Structure formats: C-alpha cells, structure tokens
C-alpha positions in Angstrom: -21.3 7.4 -20.8 -25.1 7.0 -21.2 -27.1 6.4 -18.1 -30.8 6.1 -17.3 -32.7 7.1 -14.1 -36.0 5.4 -13.5 -38.3 7.6 -11.4 -41.0 5.2 -10.3 -43.5 4.9 -7.4 -43.0 1.5 -5.8 -45.6 -0.3 -3.7 -45.4 -2.9 -0.9 -45.2 -6.0 -3.2 -41.6 -6.8 -4.2 -42.7 -9.1 -7.0 -44.9 -6.4 -8.6 -42.1 -3.9 -8.3 -39.8 -6.3 -10.2 -42.2 -6.1 -13.1 -41.7 -2.4 -13.2 -37.9 -2.8 -12.9 -37.9 -5.2 -15.9 -40.0 -2.9 -18.1 -37.9 0.2 -17.3 -34.6 -1.7 -17.8 -35.8 -2.9 -21.2 -36.6 0.7 -22.2 -33.2 1.9 -21.0 -31.4 -0.8 -22.9 -33.3 0.2 -26.1 -32.1 3.8 -25.6 -28.5 2.6 -25.5 -27.8 3.2 -21.8 -25.0 1.4 -20.1 -26.5 1.7 -16.6 -29.9 2.2 -15.0 -30.5 3.4 -11.5 -33.7 2.9 -9.6 -34.8 4.7 -6.4 -34.2 3.8 -2.8 -36.8 1.3 -1.6 -37.3 -0.2 -5.1 -38.0 -3.6 -3.5 -40.8 -2.2 -1.3 -41.9 1.3 -0.4 -41.5 2.8 3.0 -44.6 2.5 5.2 -44.3 -1.3 4.7 -43.1 -3.7 7.4 -39.6 -4.1 6.1 -38.2 -7.0 8.3 -40.6 -9.6 6.9 -39.7 -8.6 3.4 -36.0 -8.3 3.7 -33.9 -10.8 1.8 -30.2 -11.6 1.6 -28.1 -10.5 -1.4 -28.2 -14.1 -2.7 -32.0 -14.3 -2.2 -34.6 -14.6 -4.9 -35.4 -10.8 -5.3 -31.7 -9.9 -5.9 -31.3 -12.9 -8.2 -34.2 -11.7 -10.3 -32.6 -8.2 -10.6 -29.4 -10.0 -11.7 -31.5 -11.8 -14.3 -32.8 -8.5 -15.6 -29.3 -7.1 -15.8 -28.2 -10.1 -17.7 -31.2 -10.0 -20.1 -30.7 -6.3 -20.9 -26.9 -6.1 -20.7 -27.2 -3.2 -18.3 -25.6 -2.4 -14.9 -28.7 -2.2 -12.6 -28.6 -0.3 -9.3 -31.7 -0.7 -7.2 -32.7 -0.2 -3.6 -33.6 -3.2 -1.5 -33.7 -4.3 2.2 -31.4 -7.0 3.5 -31.5 -8.6 7.0 -29.3 -7.1 9.7 -27.9 -9.0 12.7 -30.0 -7.3 15.3 -33.4 -7.9 13.8 -33.5 -4.7 11.9 -32.7 -4.4 8.1 -30.0 -2.7 6.1 -31.1 -0.2 3.5 -29.1 -1.6 0.6 -28.3 -0.7 -2.9 -27.7 -3.7 -5.1 -25.4 -3.0 -8.1 -25.2 -5.8 -10.6 -24.5 -6.3 -14.3 -21.7 -6.9 -16.7 -18.5 -6.9 -14.6 -20.3 -5.5 -11.6 -21.4 -7.2 -8.4 -21.5 -5.0 -5.3 -23.7 -3.6 -2.6 -23.8 -0.5 -0.5 -25.6 -0.2 2.9 -26.8 3.3 3.6 -24.5 5.0 6.1 -26.5 8.0 7.2 -30.0 7.1 8.5 -33.0 9.4 8.2 -33.6 10.3 11.9 -35.0 13.7 11.0 -38.3 15.6 10.3 -40.1 13.3 12.7 -39.1 10.1 11.0 -36.8 7.6 12.8 -35.2 5.3 10.2 -32.8 3.8 12.7 -35.6 2.2 14.6 -35.9 -0.4 11.9 -32.7 0.1 9.8 -29.1 -0.6 10.8 -26.5 1.8 9.4 -23.8 0.8 7.0 -20.2 1.8 7.5 -18.3 1.3 4.2 -17.8 3.7 1.2 -18.6 1.8 -2.0 -17.6 2.4 -5.6 -18.1 0.3 -8.7 -16.5 0.2 -12.1 -18.7 0.6 -15.1 -16.9 0.4 -18.4 -13.7 1.7 -16.7 -15.6 4.6 -15.0 -15.6 4.7 -11.2 -19.0 5.3 -9.8 -19.8 6.1 -6.1 -22.9 4.9 -4.4 -25.0 6.9 -1.9 -28.6 6.8 -0.7 -31.1 9.7 0.0 -30.2 11.2 3.4 -26.5 10.7 2.6 -26.8 13.8 0.4 -26.6 16.0 3.5 -23.1 14.8 4.2 -20.5 16.1 1.7 -17.7 14.0 3.1 -19.2 10.9 1.5 -19.2 12.4 -2.0 -15.6 13.6 -1.5 -14.7 10.1 -0.5 -16.1 9.0 -3.8 -13.9 11.5 -5.6 -10.9 10.4 -3.6 -11.6 6.9 -4.7 -11.5 8.1 -8.3 -15.2 8.5 -9.0 -16.4 10.7 -11.8 -20.0 10.0 -11.0 -22.0 9.6 -7.8 -25.3 7.8 -8.0 -27.9 8.9 -5.4 -31.1 6.7 -5.3 -33.7 8.3 -2.9 -37.2 8.2 -1.5 -37.2 11.9 -0.4 -39.7 13.0 2.2 -42.2 15.6 1.2 -42.9 18.8 3.2 -42.4 22.5 3.2 -39.2 23.5 1.5 -38.2 19.9 0.9 -38.0 20.2 -2.9 -35.8 23.3 -2.6 -33.5 21.4 -0.2 -33.3 18.4 -2.6 -32.4 20.5 -5.5 -29.9 22.6 -3.5 -28.2 19.6 -2.0 -27.7 17.5 -5.1 -26.1 20.5 -6.8 -24.0 21.3 -3.8 -22.6 17.7 -3.7 -21.6 17.9 -7.3 -19.7 21.1 -6.5 -18.2 19.8 -3.3 -16.6 16.8 -5.1 -16.5 18.2 -8.7 -18.1 15.1 -10.2 -21.4 14.2 -11.9 -24.3 13.5 -9.6 -27.2 11.4 -10.8 -30.0 11.6 -8.3 -33.0 9.3 -8.8 -36.0 9.8 -6.5 -39.3 7.9 -6.1 -42.0 9.7 -8.1 -44.5 11.7 -6.1 -47.2 9.1 -5.2 -50.0 11.7 -5.9 -48.6 12.1 -9.4 -48.7 8.3 -9.7 -52.4 8.3 -8.7 -51.7 7.0 -5.2 -52.2 8.3 -1.7 -49.2 9.5 0.2 -48.7 7.6 3.5 -48.6 9.9 6.5 -45.1 10.8 7.8 -43.5 8.4 5.4 -40.7 9.5 3.0 -42.4 8.4 -0.2 -40.7 10.5 -2.8 -41.3 13.8 -4.5 -39.8 13.2 -7.9 -37.5 15.7 -9.5 -34.8 13.2 -10.3 -31.9 15.0 -12.0 -28.4 14.8 -13.6 -26.0 17.5 -12.3 -22.8 18.4 -14.0 -19.5 18.7 -12.1 -19.9 22.4 -12.2 -23.2 22.2 -10.3 -25.5 22.9 -13.2 -28.7 21.0 -13.8 -28.3 19.1 -17.1 -31.4 17.0 -17.2 -34.4 16.9 -14.8 -37.8 15.2 -14.5 -40.9 16.7 -12.8 -42.9 14.9 -10.1 -44.5 12.2 -12.2 -43.0 8.8 -13.1 -40.6 8.9 -16.0 -37.4 7.6 -17.5 -34.5 10.1 -17.8 -31.7 9.1 -20.2 -28.6 11.3 -20.2 -25.2 11.4 -21.8 -22.3 12.3 -19.5 -19.2 13.9 -20.8 -16.7 12.5 -18.3 -13.9 14.8 -19.5 -15.8 17.6 -17.9 -14.7 16.3 -14.5 -11.0 16.9 -15.4 -11.8 20.3 -16.9 -13.7 21.5 -13.8 -11.2 20.2 -11.4 -8.4 22.1 -13.2 -10.5 25.3 -13.1 -11.8 24.9 -9.5 -9.4 22.5 -7.7 -11.4 22.3 -4.4 -10.2 18.8 -3.8 -6.6 19.6 -4.3 -6.9 22.8 -2.2 -8.4 21.1 0.9 -6.8 21.8 4.2 -7.5 20.0 7.5 -8.9 22.5 10.1 
C-alpha cells in the first residue's frame, strides 16, 4: 500500500487551504499513492475563531475535498471543523474517496500544557475505521496519541494502519514526546502508524501564534515493530511511503501483545 502524508502549514482561510490540498493531492496521485492524509486543522489553523468557520459534512468545504478526491482517484483524509449542538465545534477528520465516505470526531481533547481545546470543541465518542483497497485503517487525531487504548481498538477492528493527523504544540520536550508516542502506539497495537503533523510555522516563514498548537513537523511512518521507516523534518513536505502490510502479521506472531492481553 502506497500512502502520502502532506505536511503543510495551514492558515485561517479555508479556501486558500483548499488550494494547497488540491496541489498536494495531485502530486500524491502522480507518485502512485492510494491515500493522502493531511494534518489536523487543514480547514483552518488553530488560533482562528472556529465556530464561524465550521461547516457540516455536506457543506461546500467538504464537497470540494470530495471533488479533489474524485479528480485524483485518491482517498483523502483531512482535518476540518463541523458544528456541534452546543455552539462549539467538533474536530473532525473527513475521509473520502473511492469507496470511502466517513468522518471521525476527535475523542480526546487537548486540555493540557495551558491550552483548553474543550472550551471551543466538543469531544467525539466513536472509534472509526475505513476500508481502503481492502485494508482497514483506523483514524485518530493529535492528542489521541497519548491514549493507547484507541489504537488497540483500531487493531481489534482489524486495522493494519492507524492514521494520525495532528497540529502538535511546540515547547520543551514536545518533539521528543511526539516521536516517542507515535512509536509507542505502533508497538502497543502492532500496526503501522502514519502520523502527519502541521509543519513548523517558522519553517514555513510564518510567525507561531502564542499558546496555540500550530505544529512542529516531523511527520513519520512507523512500522508495526516501532521503527521509524520514513520521516520529514520541520519544514513543509510530501512524504510518500510504501507499507508492507504483511509485516503486521509477522510482528504479531513474534510479539503477540494483543493476544496476550489480560484484564487487570
């Protein structure tokens, strides 16, 4: 399975961000990828007033993403914001493309390191997987990476790959935590993890908004044995990687942590 991870820095304008999505998807299609994943907050960056920008899944922004998926023949996964019943928004991943139409609302909200995502975002509650060319793929978002049970739920649902779009907050030790956590989640669930972060705004020539999780880069593809197979640096880039899905079976036979689980 060939996938692409698009490490970009999005701004506050959803229409401008769509231009970047289209260009990156076209490049991924030319590389032979079957799927492209964009970061959390692809629709509009954090630090923007989200409620006025939020749109339903049948709204114009999502429909334009669907159009891009149709044009390129790719499954596209991108972070957007949808209205929630209480005036907040949901932090939503839209997954759309050939044979795929699904969405995932971020379950674990980033109420940490002085940021309170729950003030403006309502939490989701459902584990979501999609099928891409007969491969089960789990969906997770950013802060979800600190909760191994979600990735094991993906594995229990048959996933060989978890996608993790993010807009990771910068700060002391945060890159180390990012790299440790994405590798740990691959080991916990013995599956591939493809983690795509927003690029570091500074590396994109922009200022970093204060106290806003704007991304640090270092998107990566992690094998089911926890090893880093491909990785970007802090600047924008398109990572294309081939996943040998048979490795999941091999690793699970060698280290059967899922089968050996016991309730305690």
